[in-house]
Phi, psi and omega in degrees: 000359186230140177200161183282108178233068181282132196190178167231146185207168174221137169242142185200157172237134177275120184292338181276308183273337186080359177296151177231148182197173179223139170228143188207150173221144179208153167272069180201145182293132170057055178300331182293344181281341188235322191278308187271136178222139179199150178217132181304134179073003185240299181161187180215149178210159175233127176244125189207197193064230171280090199292134168260100186297330182296341176303328182298292182295325180290320179296316178296323178298319178296317178296320180297327181279353175115356177290143172280165183306314180298322179294317180296315181297316180300319181294321180291314184289324186300327184256012183260114180294341180259023186302333182294337181248011181264153168225131187213140175220141183224139168233136181256180187290349176263355180095002175290143181231157175206148181213154179221133171234113181294150184292346179257009173296143187288127180293157354283134183219145178171180178209163169211148182244154177219198182290099177079015180209161171219140174240144185208151183201154174211157185055043179270162178295326181205175183269015177267353188295305184289325173298326178295323177296315181298315180298317181295318182292314181295331182269004184255168176217172180105192182298148183302317184302314180294324179293323178295316178296322177300324177294320176298317179299320179294321178297316180295320179295332180277354178138323175064197179298133182298337181272344183113208186235153175207308183224161180207160180207155178221127180225119181229134181232167185279174186280344186232144175298146186212155174278353179236069187295345179284343180278136178072014183259137172249122182220092185241139179225141169242109190280324185200111187202148179290334179226072188296325181289319175299319179292323177298317178297321178295316179297325177295321177295321177299314179301317179297321178297316180290333173298320176295321177299316180296321177297322177296317179298318179294323178294322177299317179299328179278352183085010180267080187296317184296318177296323178298316182294324176298316180295316179298316181294324177297316179298315181295325179294329179287327180221076186296341181267002181277107183292326184295321178300314179296322185296308182290333170300312180296318179300318179296321177299316179299318184292341176256014174085012182256060185297318183300324178287331183282329188303314180299322178296314182293321179297319177297316181296313181297325180292324182279331180203108186291346178299331179292329175294317178298317178299319181299323178298333185272339188294321179301328182291342177243021173063031176255354175223114187259087182219157173283162177304323180295316180292321179298318179298322179292320179296317184285344175070000000 
């Protein structure tokens, strides 16, 4: 139940959206598999230093049963023989926070809490790391996920882990318990990378782009073509070299009878990768491309 997970992290709740999340970086492989835990409508926590992984599921269970973050943290630490080497932070669905840094955590180590958040770190180059995270988070605005990544960036800029960088993770959940917990969830991991925080930020931008694609698909289902096109164009602007985004945008245009608008997109895609032309030939047979044989022949060129 214990392993060396020396790291820096932030747990937080957004007071406007009610979202809760964790962001973390460590010079250790796959920090996202052990440190961050979160459940929609329940809370979020980070377990680190010589990590007790059971703090994750046990802590969430306590929050789910009605304990506030300080009560849950006290209960977990009180019965842990290794509390001197543990670091733990919890935020609950009401925004209460609690944190623990054991006296035997490797310096520089410490934590600080603020309104709806806690930042914590151990085995850092210096003691400016976690205050830098707090300052960055308190001074930021926008979606919670981006603010959490910004806090990691500030920590690294202040010195970060004395050993360097290796892995990072971001976990954000919604404000209310749900039967579909996969919806509205951000769960991104960088397992092993020379710049894990930079890669995490890139993956978050990719996720945001695909969120726009999904919004476009839903708008098509509602018959709101113009809203769909706005969403598709937004996604493509974020990642102009992504052929798949352009492709499904073009397919949607064809399916609503706007073939002329789709043709330039499809020609560019086919020129760059002929496999997309082959895929297009297959779509009418599974009812994903609604065209006559003549129009299909024109599309395929």
